[in-house]
C-alpha positions in Angstrom: -60.2 -1.6 42.9 -60.1 1.8 44.5 -62.1 5.1 44.7 -60.7 7.8 42.8 -61.2 11.4 44.2 -62.4 14.1 41.5 -58.8 16.2 42.1 -56.9 13.0 41.0 -59.0 12.5 38.3 -58.3 16.0 37.4 -54.6 15.5 37.0 -55.1 12.6 34.2 -54.2 13.0 30.7 -56.3 10.2 28.8 -54.5 8.5 25.8 -56.8 5.8 25.0 -60.6 6.0 26.3 -62.7 3.0 25.7 -66.7 2.8 25.2 -68.4 0.3 26.7 -71.3 -0.8 24.8 -74.8 0.0 25.8 -77.2 0.8 23.1 -79.1 3.8 24.0 -77.5 4.1 27.6 -74.3 5.1 25.1 -75.8 8.5 25.3 -74.3 9.5 28.3 -71.5 8.9 26.8 -71.8 11.3 24.1 -72.5 13.7 26.7 -69.8 13.5 28.5 -67.7 13.5 25.6 -69.2 16.6 24.3 -68.8 18.5 27.6 -65.2 16.9 28.3 -63.8 18.1 24.8 -61.6 21.0 24.8 -60.6 20.7 28.0 -57.1 19.6 29.8 -58.6 15.7 30.4 -59.3 14.8 27.0 -56.0 14.5 24.9 -56.8 10.7 23.6 -55.3 9.8 20.8 -57.3 5.6 20.6 -61.1 5.5 21.0 -62.1 2.1 20.9 -65.5 0.6 21.5 -68.0 -1.9 21.0 -71.6 -1.8 19.8 -73.5 1.5 20.1 -70.4 2.6 22.2 -68.3 2.3 19.1 -70.8 4.5 17.0 -70.1 7.2 19.9 -66.6 7.1 19.1 -67.2 7.6 15.6 -69.5 10.7 15.8 -66.9 12.2 18.7 -64.3 11.8 16.1 -66.7 13.5 13.0 -67.9 15.9 15.3 -71.3 15.3 15.0 -72.4 14.1 18.3 -75.3 16.5 18.8 -76.0 15.5 14.9 -76.3 12.2 15.8 -78.7 13.5 19.1 -81.0 15.3 16.8 -81.2 12.0 14.6 -82.0 9.6 17.0 -84.5 11.9 18.7 -86.3 12.7 15.8 -86.7 9.3 14.7 -87.8 8.1 18.0 -90.5 10.8 18.0 -92.5 8.9 15.1 -91.5 5.6 16.0 -95.2 4.5 18.5 -93.3 0.8 18.9 -90.3 -1.3 19.1 -92.0 -4.4 17.5 -94.6 -4.7 14.8 -95.6 -8.2 14.8 -97.7 -8.0 11.3 -93.8 -7.8 9.9 -93.9 -11.4 10.3 -96.7 -12.0 7.9 -93.6 -10.3 5.3 -91.1 -12.8 6.4 -89.5 -9.9 7.5 -88.2 -9.3 11.3 -90.6 -8.0 13.8 -88.1 -5.6 15.7 -87.7 -1.9 14.5 -84.0 -1.0 15.2 -82.5 -2.4 12.6 -84.4 -0.4 10.0 -83.3 2.7 12.7 -79.7 1.8 13.6 -78.5 2.1 9.7 -80.3 5.1 9.4 -78.6 6.6 12.6 -75.2 5.7 11.2 -75.5 7.7 8.8 -76.1 11.2 10.7 -72.8 10.9 11.9 -70.6 8.8 8.8 -71.5 10.4 5.3 -69.1 10.1 2.3 -67.6 13.6 3.9 -67.6 12.7 7.4 -65.4 9.4 6.5 -63.1 11.6 5.0 -62.6 13.6 8.4 -62.6 10.3 10.1 -59.8 9.3 7.9 -58.1 12.3 8.5 -58.4 12.3 12.3 -55.2 12.4 14.8 -57.8 10.0 16.8 -57.7 6.1 15.7 -61.1 4.4 16.3 -61.0 0.8 17.2 -64.2 -1.2 16.7 -64.3 -4.3 18.2 -66.6 -7.3 17.1 -66.9 -11.1 18.3 -66.1 -13.9 16.2 -68.4 -16.9 16.3 -67.1 -20.0 17.6 -65.7 -22.3 15.0 -67.4 -25.1 13.9 -71.0 -24.4 15.4 -73.8 -22.9 13.9 -73.8 -18.7 14.6 -77.2 -19.2 16.0 -75.6 -21.7 18.4 -72.4 -19.1 19.1 -75.2 -16.4 19.4 -77.2 -18.4 22.4 -74.1 -19.5 24.0 -72.6 -15.9 23.8 -76.1 -14.5 25.6 -76.3 -17.1 28.1 -72.5 -15.8 28.9 -72.9 -12.6 28.6 -76.0 -12.2 31.0 -74.2 -14.9 33.3 -71.3 -12.5 34.0 -73.1 -8.9 33.9 -75.7 -9.7 36.2 -74.6 -12.8 38.1 -70.9 -12.9 38.4 -71.0 -8.8 37.8 -67.4 -8.8 36.2 -66.2 -5.6 35.1 -64.7 -7.7 31.8 -65.8 -10.6 30.4 -63.7 -13.7 30.6 -65.9 -16.6 30.5 -66.6 -16.0 26.0 -62.9 -16.5 25.8 -63.1 -19.8 27.5 -66.0 -21.2 25.1 -63.9 -20.3 22.1 -65.9 -16.7 21.1 -63.0 -14.4 19.8 -62.7 -10.5 19.7 -60.9 -8.7 16.8 -60.7 -4.8 16.9 -60.6 -3.6 13.9 -59.6 0.4 12.6 -62.5 2.1 11.3 -60.5 4.8 9.8 -58.6 2.4 7.6 -61.5 1.2 5.9 -61.5 1.4 2.2 -64.3 3.7 2.0 -67.4 4.5 3.6 -69.9 1.6 3.2 -67.2 -0.5 4.7 -66.6 1.6 7.7 -71.3 1.7 8.4 -70.8 -1.9 7.7 -68.2 -2.6 10.9 -70.2 -1.0 12.4 -73.5 -2.6 12.3 -71.2 -5.9 12.7 -70.2 -4.4 16.1 -73.9 -3.6 16.7 -75.4 -7.1 16.0 -77.4 -7.9 18.8 -78.9 -11.0 17.3 -81.5 -12.2 17.4 -83.1 -8.6 17.0 -80.5 -7.3 14.3 -79.1 -9.3 11.9 -75.6 -10.3 11.7 -73.4 -8.8 8.9 -70.1 -9.7 7.7 -66.2 -8.4 8.3 -63.9 -9.3 5.6 -65.8 -12.0 4.3 -66.8 -13.6 7.9 -69.7 -13.1 10.3 -69.4 -11.3 13.2 -71.5 -10.8 16.6 -71.7 -7.9 18.5 -68.9 -6.6 19.7 -70.1 -6.4 23.0 -70.4 -10.2 23.3 -67.1 -11.0 24.4 -66.1 -7.4 26.4 -68.7 -5.2 26.5 -66.0 -2.9 27.6 -63.2 -4.2 24.8 -59.8 -3.8 26.3 -56.9 -2.5 24.4 -55.1 -5.5 22.7 -51.6 -3.7 23.7 -51.3 -2.7 27.5 -51.0 0.8 27.7 -48.9 2.6 30.3 -50.5 2.5 33.4 -53.4 5.2 34.3 -53.6 6.7 30.6 -56.6 4.4 30.0 -60.5 6.3 30.8 -63.1 3.0 30.3 -66.4 5.0 30.0 -69.0 2.2 31.1 -72.3 2.9 30.7 -74.5 0.8 33.4 -74.4 2.6 36.5 -73.5 0.1 39.3 -74.8 1.4 43.3 -72.0 -0.6 44.7 -69.1 1.1 42.7 -67.8 4.4 42.9 -68.4 6.7 40.3 -64.3 7.4 39.7 -62.4 4.1 40.4 -58.9 2.4 39.3 -58.5 -1.1 38.7 -55.5 -2.5 37.1 -53.7 0.4 36.1 -56.7 1.4 34.9 -59.1 4.3 35.3 -63.1 3.8 35.3 -65.9 6.2 35.1 -69.6 5.6 35.3 -72.7 7.3 35.3 -73.2 9.2 38.8 -76.9 7.9 39.0 -79.2 5.3 36.6 -79.8 6.6 33.1 -83.1 7.7 32.0 -83.1 5.2 28.8 -83.4 1.5 28.0 -80.9 0.0 26.1 -82.5 -0.9 22.6 -85.9 1.5 23.3 -86.8 3.3 20.2 -90.0 4.6 21.7 -88.3 7.1 24.1 -87.1 10.2 22.7 -87.3 12.5 26.0 -85.0 9.6 27.8 -82.4 9.9 24.9 -82.3 13.4 25.5 -82.1 13.4 29.2 -79.3 10.7 29.1 -77.3 13.4 26.8 -77.9 16.0 29.3 -77.1 14.0 32.1 -73.3 13.6 30.6 -73.2 16.8 30.0 -73.7 18.3 33.7 -71.3 15.2 34.4 -68.7 16.4 32.6 -68.9 19.7 33.9 -68.7 18.9 37.1 -65.7 16.3 36.4 -64.0 19.8 34.8 -64.6 21.8 38.0 
């Protein structure tokens, strides 16, 4: 890993942009992309995203980043709690997030937006994780969560390695090629299936788990040319510089810790502040 200066960063033209997952932390990505769009830096032809990062990537392609932000702020403004325990008495999940997430996807992926997505020159690849074969989904999920926590908080790796050795597998689906808007929405829901908080969904008839369970920052399946891939992280790590290079890729993280936690549905102010932080840092990057 080596630090990349602002001057060196401004000479880059990125063909592939990777959107790491991170729930509400992805609003930093949204502000950053909104601020970079139209600059000489911003010439991507491929987006790769996992979980909420995949949603932000699609919202960018459908030109609905601000509309999706407004939808989240409005919904969070009238959501007092993240868990409604009384729902258990009705046999329902007590978590509020699964009720909000599908509505949020509709804010940037309506039937009309889907046609914009289909016609876009930017290909959006959405990452999902397939459970371990021959094990119940619940067991695969428990293993995936344990491995995710181990790598992110103990080993502090940039990209997960352990899930592959335990039999989890990653697949990337081109959402532009989905047959209809419902199929596209289901793909995003599957990629963001943060079990056990949210339910699982099926892609091509098989259960899929959160794309970030395999790798929170899903790398392209084919190795791109050195230096033309930008990875947008969402968790600020003080021990790393804001911009750095590793294995021929450029990584960009927030300059400071963002104002939100990843799955808090009650903090509209934090969501707006996180988006604004991305906008401000994009202006600094553009110069």
